[in-house]
Residue frames as a rotation matrix with the C-alpha (Angstrom) as fourth column:
MET 1
-0.681 0.635 -0.364 6.63
-0.610 -0.216 0.763 -6.50
0.406 0.741 0.535 -5.15
SER 2
-0.423 0.613 0.668 3.31
-0.582 0.381 -0.718 -7.78
-0.694 -0.693 0.196 -3.86
THR 3
-0.868 0.278 -0.412 1.34
-0.201 0.561 0.803 -10.63
0.454 0.780 -0.431 -5.33
ARG 4
-0.008 0.983 0.181 -2.20
-0.717 -0.132 0.684 -11.75
0.697 -0.124 0.706 -4.80
ALA 5
-0.470 -0.138 0.872 -3.19
-0.845 0.354 -0.400 -13.63
-0.254 -0.925 -0.283 -1.67
SER 6
-0.862 0.219 -0.458 -4.34
0.039 0.928 0.371 -17.22
0.506 0.302 -0.808 -1.47
PRO 7
0.076 0.993 0.093 -7.92
-0.116 -0.084 0.990 -17.98
0.990 -0.086 0.109 -0.36
ASN 8
-0.647 -0.253 0.719 -8.55
-0.693 -0.199 -0.693 -17.46
0.318 -0.947 -0.046 3.35
GLU 9
0.547 0.829 0.114 -10.05
-0.823 0.509 0.251 -20.87
0.151 -0.231 0.961 4.03
PRO 10
0.195 -0.485 0.853 -8.96
-0.466 0.719 0.516 -24.32
-0.863 -0.498 -0.086 5.22
LEU 11
-0.414 -0.440 -0.797 -7.14
-0.910 0.174 0.377 -26.42
-0.028 0.881 -0.472 2.65
TRP 12
-0.074 0.280 -0.957 -8.16
-0.291 0.912 0.289 -29.88
0.954 0.300 0.014 3.77
THR 13
0.217 0.187 0.958 -9.41
-0.976 0.022 0.217 -31.59
0.019 -0.982 0.187 6.90
PRO 14
-0.426 -0.450 -0.785 -7.50
-0.474 0.850 -0.230 -34.87
0.771 0.274 -0.575 7.48
PRO 15
0.563 0.549 -0.618 -8.63
0.215 0.625 0.751 -37.65
0.798 -0.556 0.234 9.81
ASP 16
0.789 -0.235 0.567 -7.65
-0.605 -0.457 0.653 -37.01
0.106 -0.858 -0.502 13.44
GLY 17
0.577 -0.627 0.524 -4.14
-0.205 0.509 0.836 -38.13
-0.790 -0.590 0.165 14.30
ARG 18
0.808 -0.252 0.533 -2.89
0.582 0.485 -0.653 -38.35
-0.094 0.838 0.538 10.73
LEU 19
0.339 -0.682 0.648 -0.60
0.316 -0.566 -0.762 -35.31
0.886 0.463 0.024 10.99
GLU 20
-0.511 -0.565 -0.648 1.74
0.848 -0.208 -0.487 -33.83
0.140 -0.799 0.585 13.57
GLU 21
0.159 0.756 -0.635 -0.11
0.836 -0.445 -0.321 -31.01
-0.525 -0.480 -0.703 15.37
ARG 22
-0.207 -0.259 -0.944 1.61
-0.112 -0.952 0.285 -28.04
-0.972 0.165 0.168 13.72
SER 23
-0.990 -0.138 -0.004 1.26
-0.028 0.172 0.985 -29.63
-0.135 0.975 -0.174 10.29
ARG 24
-0.385 0.920 0.071 -2.41
0.923 0.383 0.044 -30.34
0.014 0.083 -0.996 10.94
ARG 25
0.243 0.473 -0.846 -3.02
0.537 -0.793 -0.289 -26.74
-0.808 -0.384 -0.447 11.97
ALA 26
-0.631 -0.545 -0.552 -1.06
-0.182 -0.588 0.788 -25.48
-0.754 0.598 0.272 8.97
ARG 27
-0.952 0.264 0.154 -3.44
0.250 0.380 0.891 -27.34
0.177 0.887 -0.428 6.68
THR 28
-0.288 0.944 -0.162 -6.74
0.910 0.322 0.261 -26.83
0.299 -0.072 -0.952 8.46
GLU 29
-0.070 0.281 -0.957 -6.69
0.656 -0.710 -0.257 -23.34
-0.751 -0.646 -0.134 9.97
PRO 30
0.781 0.373 0.501 -7.91
0.623 -0.522 -0.583 -20.43
0.045 0.767 -0.640 7.83
MET 31
0.021 -0.794 -0.607 -4.91
0.351 -0.563 0.748 -18.39
-0.936 -0.229 0.267 6.69
SER 32
0.976 0.171 0.138 -4.13
0.192 -0.355 -0.915 -16.09
-0.107 0.919 -0.379 3.81
VAL 33
0.139 -0.990 0.030 -0.65
0.626 0.111 0.772 -16.08
-0.767 -0.088 0.635 2.29
LEU 34
0.990 0.133 -0.051 0.73
0.058 -0.705 -0.707 -13.15
-0.130 0.697 -0.705 0.31
ALA 35
0.214 -0.955 0.204 4.13
0.975 0.222 0.020 -13.13
-0.064 0.195 0.979 -1.42
VAL 36
0.905 0.110 -0.412 5.84
0.167 -0.980 0.105 -9.79
-0.392 -0.164 -0.905 -0.78
GLY 37
0.771 -0.635 -0.048 9.15
-0.230 -0.208 -0.951 -10.42
0.594 0.744 -0.306 -2.60
ASP 38
-0.104 -0.954 0.280 12.70
-0.819 -0.078 -0.569 -11.35
0.565 -0.289 -0.773 -1.63
GLY 39
-0.531 -0.113 -0.840 11.55
0.081 0.980 -0.184 -14.80
0.843 -0.166 -0.511 -0.47
ARG 40
-0.978 0.207 -0.005 9.22
-0.033 -0.178 -0.984 -13.36
-0.205 -0.962 0.181 2.17
TYR 41
-0.460 0.886 -0.062 5.52
0.359 0.250 0.899 -13.99
0.812 0.391 -0.433 2.73
ALA 42
-0.739 0.365 0.567 2.90
-0.663 -0.545 -0.513 -12.24
0.122 -0.755 0.645 4.84
VAL 43
-0.663 0.521 -0.537 0.58
0.419 0.853 0.311 -14.72
0.621 -0.019 -0.784 6.56
ASP 44
-0.463 0.627 0.627 -2.76
-0.778 -0.626 0.052 -13.47
0.425 -0.463 0.778 7.89
ALA 45
-0.958 0.101 -0.269 -4.07
0.215 0.874 -0.436 -15.78
0.191 -0.476 -0.859 10.61
ALA 46
-0.121 0.992 -0.037 -7.70
0.618 0.105 0.779 -16.30
0.777 0.072 -0.625 11.59
SER 47
0.039 0.070 -0.997 -6.94
0.968 -0.250 0.020 -14.36
-0.248 -0.966 -0.078 14.79
GLY 48
0.954 0.275 0.119 -6.37
0.299 -0.900 -0.317 -11.23
0.020 0.338 -0.941 12.73
ASP 49
0.427 -0.879 -0.214 -2.60
-0.178 -0.313 0.933 -11.25
-0.887 -0.360 -0.290 13.37
ARG 50
0.948 -0.248 -0.200 -0.17
-0.184 0.086 -0.979 -10.91
0.260 0.965 0.035 10.48
TYR 51
0.524 -0.818 0.238 3.22
-0.008 0.275 0.961 -12.64
-0.852 -0.505 0.137 10.54
LEU 52
0.575 -0.439 -0.691 6.15
-0.818 -0.277 -0.505 -12.22
0.030 0.855 -0.518 8.17
VAL 53
0.734 -0.300 0.610 7.72
0.123 0.941 0.315 -15.50
-0.668 -0.157 0.727 7.04
ASP 54
0.140 -0.772 -0.620 11.20
-0.976 -0.215 0.047 -15.71
-0.169 0.598 -0.783 5.52
LEU 55
0.916 0.401 0.033 10.87
-0.392 0.908 -0.151 -19.12
-0.090 0.125 0.988 3.92
GLU 56
0.524 -0.769 -0.366 14.46
-0.072 0.388 -0.919 -19.62
0.849 0.507 0.148 2.81
ALA 57
-0.508 -0.709 0.489 15.72
-0.540 -0.180 -0.822 -18.84
0.671 -0.682 -0.292 6.31
GLY 58
-0.282 0.493 -0.823 12.88
0.530 0.795 0.295 -20.80
0.800 -0.353 -0.485 7.93
ARG 59
-0.929 -0.119 -0.350 11.97
0.362 -0.490 -0.793 -17.81
-0.077 -0.863 0.498 10.10
CYS 60
-0.017 0.951 0.309 8.62
0.608 -0.236 0.758 -16.40
0.794 0.201 -0.574 11.23
GLY 61
-0.631 -0.217 0.745 7.68
-0.271 -0.838 -0.474 -13.49
0.727 -0.501 0.470 13.47
CYS 62
0.450 0.892 -0.031 5.17
-0.309 0.188 0.932 -15.52
0.838 -0.410 0.360 15.48
PRO 63
0.324 -0.299 0.898 5.75
-0.946 -0.084 0.313 -16.43
-0.018 -0.951 -0.310 19.17
ASP 64
0.927 0.064 0.369 5.94
-0.103 0.991 0.088 -20.16
-0.360 -0.120 0.925 18.41
HIS 65
0.647 -0.740 0.184 9.04
0.535 0.270 -0.800 -19.63
0.543 0.617 0.571 16.26
ARG 66
0.276 -0.577 0.768 10.57
-0.360 -0.803 -0.474 -16.72
0.891 -0.145 -0.430 18.16
PHE 67
0.185 -0.149 0.971 10.37
-0.979 -0.119 0.168 -18.26
0.090 -0.982 -0.168 21.63
ARG 68
0.616 0.094 0.782 10.36
-0.338 0.928 0.155 -22.00
-0.711 -0.360 0.604 20.91
GLY 69
-0.431 -0.820 -0.377 12.42
-0.693 0.032 0.721 -22.10
-0.579 0.572 -0.582 17.74
ALA 70
-0.118 0.485 0.867 9.72
0.245 0.860 -0.448 -24.29
-0.962 0.160 -0.220 16.17
ARG 71
-0.995 0.042 0.087 8.97
0.081 -0.133 0.988 -24.72
0.053 0.990 0.129 12.49
CYS 72
-0.638 0.763 -0.109 5.63
-0.192 -0.295 -0.936 -23.08
-0.746 -0.576 0.335 13.06
LYS 73
0.013 0.776 0.631 2.33
0.662 0.466 -0.587 -23.54
-0.749 0.426 -0.507 11.26
HIS 74
0.689 0.254 -0.679 2.86
-0.214 -0.824 -0.525 -20.31
-0.693 0.507 -0.513 9.30
VAL 75
-0.320 -0.867 -0.382 6.14
-0.794 0.026 0.607 -21.48
-0.516 0.498 -0.697 7.75
ARG 76
-0.718 0.093 0.690 4.50
0.230 0.967 0.109 -24.82
-0.657 0.237 -0.716 6.98
ARG 77
0.354 0.934 0.049 1.46
0.421 -0.112 -0.900 -23.15
-0.835 0.339 -0.432 5.43
VAL 78
0.364 -0.312 -0.878 3.65
-0.716 -0.696 -0.049 -21.07
-0.596 0.646 -0.477 3.12
ALA 79
-0.725 -0.684 0.082 5.44
-0.505 0.609 0.612 -24.24
-0.468 0.403 -0.786 1.99
ILE 80
-0.356 0.694 0.625 2.08
0.525 0.702 -0.481 -25.91
-0.773 0.157 -0.614 1.34
GLU 81
0.585 0.631 -0.509 0.80
-0.003 -0.626 -0.780 -22.95
-0.811 0.458 -0.365 -0.68
ILE 82
-0.047 -0.695 -0.718 3.94
-0.884 -0.306 0.354 -22.98
-0.465 0.651 -0.600 -2.84
THR 83
-0.827 -0.303 0.474 3.86
-0.146 0.929 0.340 -26.76
-0.543 0.212 -0.812 -3.36
GLU 84
-0.193 0.862 0.469 0.21
0.717 0.450 -0.532 -26.64
-0.670 0.233 -0.705 -4.41
GLY 85
-0.577 -0.208 0.790 0.80
0.804 -0.317 0.503 -23.73
0.146 0.925 0.351 -6.81
ARG 86
0.504 0.863 -0.046 -1.20
0.854 -0.490 0.173 -21.02
0.127 -0.126 -0.984 -5.09
VAL 87
0.882 -0.326 -0.340 1.67
-0.218 -0.922 0.319 -18.63
-0.417 -0.207 -0.885 -4.39
PRO 88
0.720 -0.641 -0.265 5.03
-0.265 0.099 -0.959 -18.23
0.641 0.761 -0.099 -6.17
PRO 89
0.600 -0.610 -0.518 8.23
0.790 0.555 0.261 -19.77
0.128 -0.566 0.814 -4.82
PRO 90
0.457 -0.523 -0.719 11.06
0.230 -0.712 0.663 -17.55
-0.859 -0.469 -0.205 -3.51
GLY 91
-0.643 -0.757 -0.115 12.53
0.152 -0.274 0.950 -15.46
-0.751 0.593 0.292 -6.30
ALA 92
-0.738 0.468 0.486 9.27
0.585 0.084 0.807 -15.38
0.336 0.880 -0.336 -8.27
VAL 93
-0.739 0.600 -0.306 6.23
-0.256 -0.671 -0.696 -13.12
-0.623 -0.436 0.650 -8.39
VAL 94
-0.129 0.788 0.602 2.76
0.804 0.439 -0.402 -13.27
-0.581 0.432 -0.690 -9.92
ARG 95
-0.737 0.011 -0.675 2.08
-0.328 -0.880 0.343 -11.21
-0.591 0.475 0.653 -13.03
ASP 96
0.330 0.919 0.218 -0.87
-0.038 0.243 -0.969 -11.13
-0.943 0.312 0.115 -15.41
CYS 97
-0.326 -0.324 0.888 -0.55
0.823 0.365 0.435 -12.30
-0.465 0.873 0.147 -19.01
ARG 98
-0.798 -0.066 -0.599 -0.57
-0.129 -0.952 0.276 -9.28
-0.588 0.298 0.752 -21.33
ASP 99
-0.853 0.437 -0.285 -3.09
-0.293 0.053 0.955 -10.95
0.432 0.898 0.083 -23.65
CYS 100
-0.102 0.877 -0.470 -5.54
0.130 0.480 0.867 -12.73
0.986 0.028 -0.163 -21.35
GLU 101
0.026 0.031 0.999 -4.74
-0.814 -0.579 0.039 -11.63
0.580 -0.815 0.010 -17.75
THR 102
0.799 0.097 -0.593 -4.08
0.166 0.913 0.372 -15.21
0.578 -0.396 0.714 -16.61
SER 103
0.734 -0.549 0.400 -1.81
-0.644 -0.376 0.666 -15.17
-0.215 -0.747 -0.630 -13.55
VAL 104
0.721 -0.604 -0.341 1.71
0.179 0.637 -0.750 -16.44
0.670 0.480 0.567 -14.27
PHE 105
0.803 -0.566 -0.187 4.66
0.179 -0.070 0.981 -17.06
-0.568 -0.821 0.046 -11.94
VAL 106
0.706 -0.634 0.316 7.81
0.291 -0.147 -0.945 -15.35
0.646 0.759 0.081 -13.27
ASP 107
-0.169 -0.855 -0.490 11.24
0.953 -0.016 -0.301 -14.41
0.250 -0.518 0.818 -11.91
GLU 108
0.405 0.319 -0.857 11.19
0.677 -0.734 0.047 -11.23
-0.614 -0.599 -0.513 -9.84
ASP 109
-0.215 -0.619 -0.755 13.65
-0.100 -0.755 0.647 -9.59
-0.971 0.215 0.101 -12.24
ALA 110
-0.379 0.109 0.919 12.02
0.836 0.466 0.290 -10.80
-0.397 0.878 -0.268 -15.47
PRO 111
-0.937 0.054 -0.346 11.35
-0.169 -0.935 0.312 -7.95
-0.307 0.351 0.885 -17.91
GLY 112
-0.025 0.987 0.162 7.77
0.178 0.164 -0.970 -7.30
-0.984 0.004 -0.180 -18.94
PRO 113
0.075 0.922 0.379 5.37
-0.991 0.027 0.129 -7.78
0.108 -0.385 0.916 -20.48
THR 114
-0.711 -0.232 0.663 4.50
-0.433 0.888 -0.153 -11.29
-0.554 -0.396 -0.732 -19.29
TYR 115
-0.085 0.680 -0.729 2.72
-0.917 0.232 0.324 -13.94
0.389 0.696 0.603 -21.37
CYS 116
0.280 0.274 0.920 1.13
-0.641 0.767 -0.034 -17.20
-0.715 -0.580 0.391 -20.29
PRO 117
-0.570 -0.566 0.596 2.06
0.005 0.723 0.691 -20.46
-0.822 0.397 -0.409 -22.10
ASP 118
0.184 0.730 0.659 -0.98
0.772 0.308 -0.557 -20.10
-0.609 0.611 -0.506 -24.37
HIS 119
0.958 0.288 0.002 0.15
0.241 -0.797 -0.554 -16.68
-0.158 0.531 -0.832 -25.60
GLU 120
0.138 -0.971 -0.194 3.94
-0.091 -0.207 0.974 -16.94
-0.986 -0.116 -0.117 -25.77
LEU 121
0.892 0.064 -0.449 5.50
-0.444 -0.071 -0.893 -16.51
-0.089 0.995 -0.035 -29.20
SER 122
0.133 -0.857 0.498 8.19
-0.040 0.498 0.866 -18.81
-0.990 -0.135 0.032 -30.56
PRO 123
-0.561 -0.390 -0.730 9.88
-0.730 -0.183 0.658 -19.15
-0.390 0.903 -0.182 -33.98
GLY 124
-0.968 0.243 -0.063 7.51
0.153 0.772 0.617 -20.91
0.199 0.588 -0.784 -36.36
ASP 125
-0.402 0.869 -0.289 4.33
0.612 0.021 -0.790 -19.63
-0.681 -0.495 -0.540 -34.71
ARG 126
-0.405 0.435 0.804 1.66
0.681 -0.443 0.583 -18.01
0.610 0.784 -0.117 -36.86
ALA 127
-0.514 0.192 -0.836 0.59
0.649 -0.550 -0.526 -14.64
-0.560 -0.813 0.158 -35.50
ARG 128
0.344 0.701 0.624 -1.80
0.904 -0.428 -0.018 -11.83
0.255 0.570 -0.781 -36.33
ASP 129
-0.805 -0.552 0.216 -0.61
0.510 -0.831 -0.222 -8.25
0.302 -0.068 0.951 -36.73
ARG 130
-0.183 0.779 -0.600 -3.01
0.842 -0.191 -0.505 -6.28
-0.508 -0.597 -0.621 -34.49
GLU 131
-0.470 -0.072 -0.880 -2.42
-0.104 -0.985 0.136 -3.15
-0.876 0.155 0.456 -36.55
THR 132
-0.601 0.137 -0.788 -3.34
-0.794 -0.219 0.567 -4.57
-0.095 0.966 0.240 -39.98
GLY 133
0.432 0.763 0.481 -4.98
-0.688 0.624 -0.371 -7.94
-0.583 -0.170 0.794 -39.26
THR 134
0.458 -0.339 -0.821 -2.41
-0.735 0.376 -0.565 -9.61
0.500 0.862 -0.077 -41.53
GLU 135
0.982 -0.149 0.118 -0.99
0.065 0.847 0.528 -13.05
-0.178 -0.511 0.841 -40.77
VAL 136
0.325 -0.938 -0.116 2.76
-0.851 -0.237 -0.469 -13.34
0.413 0.251 -0.876 -40.19
ILE 137
0.789 -0.214 -0.577 5.15
0.333 0.937 0.108 -16.15
0.517 -0.277 0.810 -39.24
VAL 138
0.834 -0.499 0.236 7.50
-0.496 -0.492 0.715 -15.57
-0.241 -0.714 -0.658 -36.33
VAL 139
0.687 -0.666 -0.290 11.15
0.177 0.540 -0.823 -16.23
0.705 0.514 0.489 -37.18
GLY 140
-0.423 -0.869 -0.258 12.87
0.522 -0.001 -0.853 -14.80
0.741 -0.495 0.454 -34.11
VAL 141
0.793 0.609 -0.018 12.15
0.333 -0.409 0.850 -13.58
0.510 -0.680 -0.527 -30.57
SER 142
-0.241 -0.928 0.286 14.55
0.295 -0.350 -0.889 -11.14
0.925 -0.130 0.358 -28.93
GLU 143
0.171 0.219 -0.961 14.99
0.985 -0.063 0.161 -9.91
-0.025 -0.974 -0.226 -25.37
LEU 144
-0.847 -0.532 -0.007 15.97
0.530 -0.844 0.089 -6.47
-0.053 0.072 0.996 -26.69
ARG 145
-0.133 0.812 -0.568 13.51
0.448 -0.462 -0.765 -3.63
-0.884 -0.357 -0.303 -26.15
ALA 146
0.445 0.436 0.782 11.69
0.890 -0.114 -0.442 -1.95
-0.104 0.893 -0.439 -29.02
ASP 147
0.996 -0.078 -0.030 13.32
-0.080 -0.994 -0.074 1.39
-0.024 0.076 -0.997 -28.18
HIS 148
0.277 -0.954 0.114 16.81
-0.408 -0.009 0.913 -0.20
-0.870 -0.300 -0.391 -28.33
VAL 149
-0.158 -0.281 0.947 16.59
0.637 0.704 0.315 -1.85
-0.755 0.653 0.068 -31.77
HIS 150
-0.259 -0.061 -0.964 17.33
-0.444 -0.879 0.174 0.31
-0.858 0.473 0.200 -34.82
ILE 151
0.494 0.431 0.755 15.68
0.559 0.508 -0.655 -0.17
-0.666 0.746 0.010 -38.24
PRO 152
-0.522 -0.834 -0.181 18.31
0.413 -0.432 0.802 0.97
-0.747 0.344 0.569 -40.79
SER 153
-0.603 0.286 0.745 15.87
0.764 -0.062 0.643 1.34
0.230 0.956 -0.181 -43.70
ALA 154
0.468 0.853 0.231 13.63
0.691 -0.516 0.506 3.66
0.551 -0.078 -0.831 -41.66
ASP 155
-0.466 -0.783 0.412 16.42
0.253 -0.564 -0.786 5.32
0.848 -0.262 0.461 -39.65
CYS 156
-0.007 0.470 0.883 14.50
-0.868 -0.442 0.229 4.91
0.497 -0.764 0.411 -36.38
THR 157
-0.881 -0.216 0.421 13.99
-0.427 0.745 -0.512 2.40
-0.204 -0.631 -0.749 -33.62
VAL 158
-0.730 0.662 -0.169 11.24
0.499 0.685 0.531 -0.20
0.467 0.304 -0.831 -33.69
ALA 159
-0.260 0.641 -0.722 9.40
0.849 -0.204 -0.488 1.83
-0.460 -0.740 -0.491 -31.05
GLU 160
-0.441 0.005 -0.897 9.69
-0.098 -0.994 0.042 5.03
-0.892 0.106 0.439 -33.12
TYR 161
-0.945 0.127 0.301 8.35
0.324 0.254 0.911 3.45
0.039 0.959 -0.281 -36.32
PRO 162
-0.781 0.595 0.187 5.14
-0.557 -0.801 0.221 5.37
0.281 0.068 0.957 -37.18
THR 163
0.111 0.914 -0.391 2.72
-0.503 0.391 0.771 2.43
0.857 0.111 0.503 -36.82
ASN 164
-0.125 -0.235 -0.964 4.25
0.555 0.789 -0.265 1.14
0.823 -0.568 0.032 -33.58
GLY 165
-0.535 -0.218 0.816 3.52
-0.292 -0.859 -0.421 4.12
0.792 -0.464 0.396 -31.37
ARG 166
0.203 0.735 0.647 0.80
-0.898 -0.125 0.423 2.51
0.391 -0.667 0.634 -29.27
TYR 167
0.714 0.091 -0.694 2.54
-0.033 0.995 0.096 -0.80
0.699 -0.045 0.714 -28.55
GLY 168
0.964 -0.264 0.028 5.05
-0.039 -0.037 0.999 0.31
-0.262 -0.964 -0.046 -25.91
PRO 169
0.550 -0.818 -0.166 8.74
-0.666 -0.310 -0.678 1.20
0.503 0.484 -0.716 -26.16
ASP 170
-0.182 -0.677 0.713 9.85
-0.976 0.215 -0.045 -1.21
-0.123 -0.704 -0.700 -23.43
VAL 171
0.683 0.483 0.549 8.52
-0.416 0.874 -0.252 -4.48
-0.601 -0.056 0.797 -24.89
PRO 172
-0.227 -0.825 0.517 10.72
0.066 0.517 0.854 -7.12
-0.972 0.228 -0.063 -26.60
VAL 173
-0.098 0.086 -0.991 11.22
-0.928 -0.368 0.060 -7.17
-0.359 0.926 0.116 -30.37
VAL 174
0.152 0.218 0.964 9.91
0.123 0.964 -0.237 -10.04
-0.981 0.155 0.120 -32.51
ALA 175
-0.649 -0.381 -0.659 11.07
-0.623 -0.231 0.747 -10.76
-0.437 0.895 -0.088 -36.08
ALA 176
0.011 0.731 0.682 8.48
0.194 0.668 -0.719 -12.09
-0.981 0.140 -0.134 -38.54
ILE 177
-0.966 -0.237 -0.107 7.79
-0.071 -0.154 0.986 -12.56
-0.250 0.959 0.132 -42.24
TYR 178
0.062 0.967 -0.248 4.67
-0.765 -0.114 -0.634 -12.22
-0.641 0.228 0.733 -44.35
PRO 179
-0.516 -0.430 0.741 4.24
-0.103 0.890 0.445 -15.71
-0.851 0.153 -0.503 -45.88
HIS 180
0.335 0.905 0.263 1.85
0.145 0.226 -0.963 -15.02
-0.931 0.360 -0.056 -48.75
ALA 181
0.446 -0.177 -0.878 4.03
-0.800 -0.519 -0.301 -13.99
-0.403 0.836 -0.373 -51.69
ARG 182
0.821 -0.244 0.516 5.48
0.400 0.891 -0.215 -16.29
-0.408 0.383 0.829 -54.34
VAL 183
0.160 -0.862 -0.482 9.08
-0.437 -0.500 0.748 -15.97
-0.885 0.090 -0.456 -55.50
ALA 184
0.935 0.139 -0.327 9.75
-0.353 0.258 -0.899 -16.35
-0.041 0.956 0.290 -59.21
PRO 185
0.641 -0.751 0.161 12.78
0.735 0.660 0.156 -18.42
-0.224 0.018 0.974 -60.25
ASN 186
-0.324 -0.912 0.251 15.92
0.933 -0.352 -0.073 -16.26
0.155 0.210 0.965 -60.07
GLY 187
0.308 0.514 0.801 13.73
0.359 -0.842 0.402 -13.37
0.881 0.163 -0.444 -58.97
THR 188
-0.666 -0.491 0.561 14.31
-0.270 -0.543 -0.795 -10.94
0.696 -0.681 0.229 -56.14
VAL 189
-0.648 0.434 -0.626 12.79
0.753 0.492 -0.437 -11.62
0.119 -0.754 -0.646 -52.75
PRO 190
-0.032 0.702 0.711 9.54
0.344 -0.660 0.668 -9.65
0.938 0.266 -0.221 -52.55
ALA 191
-0.508 -0.159 0.847 8.92
-0.557 -0.689 -0.463 -7.29
0.657 -0.707 0.261 -49.66
SER 192
0.481 0.825 0.298 6.31
-0.780 0.247 0.575 -9.65
0.400 -0.509 0.762 -48.26
LEU 193
0.809 -0.241 -0.537 9.02
0.323 0.944 0.063 -12.28
0.492 -0.225 0.841 -47.59
ARG 194
-0.231 -0.881 0.412 11.53
-0.044 -0.414 -0.909 -9.96
0.972 -0.228 0.057 -45.98
THR 195
-0.206 0.086 -0.975 11.97
0.917 0.365 -0.162 -10.05
0.342 -0.927 -0.154 -42.25
TYR 196
0.036 0.315 0.948 10.19
-0.082 -0.945 0.317 -7.31
0.996 -0.089 -0.009 -40.33
LEU 197
-0.816 -0.376 -0.440 10.59
0.427 0.122 -0.896 -6.26
0.390 -0.919 0.061 -36.71
PHE 198
0.133 0.940 0.315 7.59
0.068 -0.325 0.943 -5.78
0.989 -0.104 -0.107 -34.43
PRO 199
-0.538 -0.109 0.836 7.04
-0.811 -0.205 -0.549 -4.81
0.231 -0.973 0.021 -30.82
ARG 200
-0.986 0.092 -0.140 5.93
0.119 0.973 -0.197 -8.04
0.118 -0.211 -0.970 -29.10
THR 201
-0.538 0.827 -0.160 2.59
0.175 -0.077 -0.982 -6.54
-0.824 -0.556 -0.103 -28.07
ARG 202
-0.316 0.416 -0.853 1.68
-0.860 -0.505 0.072 -5.85
-0.401 0.756 0.517 -31.71
LEU 203
-0.515 0.059 -0.855 1.43
-0.559 0.733 0.387 -9.58
0.650 0.678 -0.344 -32.50
ARG 204
0.019 0.559 0.829 -1.09
-0.888 0.391 -0.243 -12.12
-0.460 -0.731 0.504 -31.24
ARG 205
-0.886 -0.437 0.155 -0.52
-0.336 0.836 0.433 -15.81
-0.319 0.331 -0.888 -31.80
ILE 206
-0.209 0.818 -0.536 -3.14
-0.875 0.089 0.476 -17.38
0.437 0.569 0.697 -34.07
GLY 207
-0.069 0.285 -0.956 -5.16
0.063 0.958 0.281 -20.16
0.996 -0.041 -0.084 -32.49
THR 208
-0.864 -0.214 -0.457 -5.11
0.464 0.019 -0.886 -18.69
0.198 -0.977 0.082 -28.98
PRO 209
0.081 0.957 -0.279 -8.22
0.996 -0.090 -0.019 -17.52
-0.043 -0.276 -0.960 -27.10
């Protein structure tokens, strides 16, 4: 899986003599780094050449590594980009938050959709039902897909429920309650306080942009 490239410009120009030559060139030469999955990165050099770096193995396709066995400037540049948060580390990829399109680093095998820290849902969060505009309180977050969770009272899956059709069958299920009803002493629990199951994409956390 591909991810977006880092800016093709120098990172920082240190005073002369402060860095070993390959490290200096790794930081100062224009390069673009693109994560391509499986711990590999494509590095576009200012010369127009593209080299494939296997970071975990410390290998690069450039002549400096192939013929001299050196830890070349391309391997070093990839390490710099990862350390400074511009490209994901091995085993991770970049995905966009489902709610705001902010780029987030996630495991390569993580199921979608992806949410940034501002838009994740956790038990106790207040959320807005996109379908009705009603406020709910999250009481549980599952990794199970909406098309794999059955609603006994409706005899269908969460994905098949009539009002959930446009929220995606492959998204996780979230359990929530409607917090606005009052319960009379010794009375039955009203429908508004029962737990309901939603596709994750149907809810938006209150207080987020």
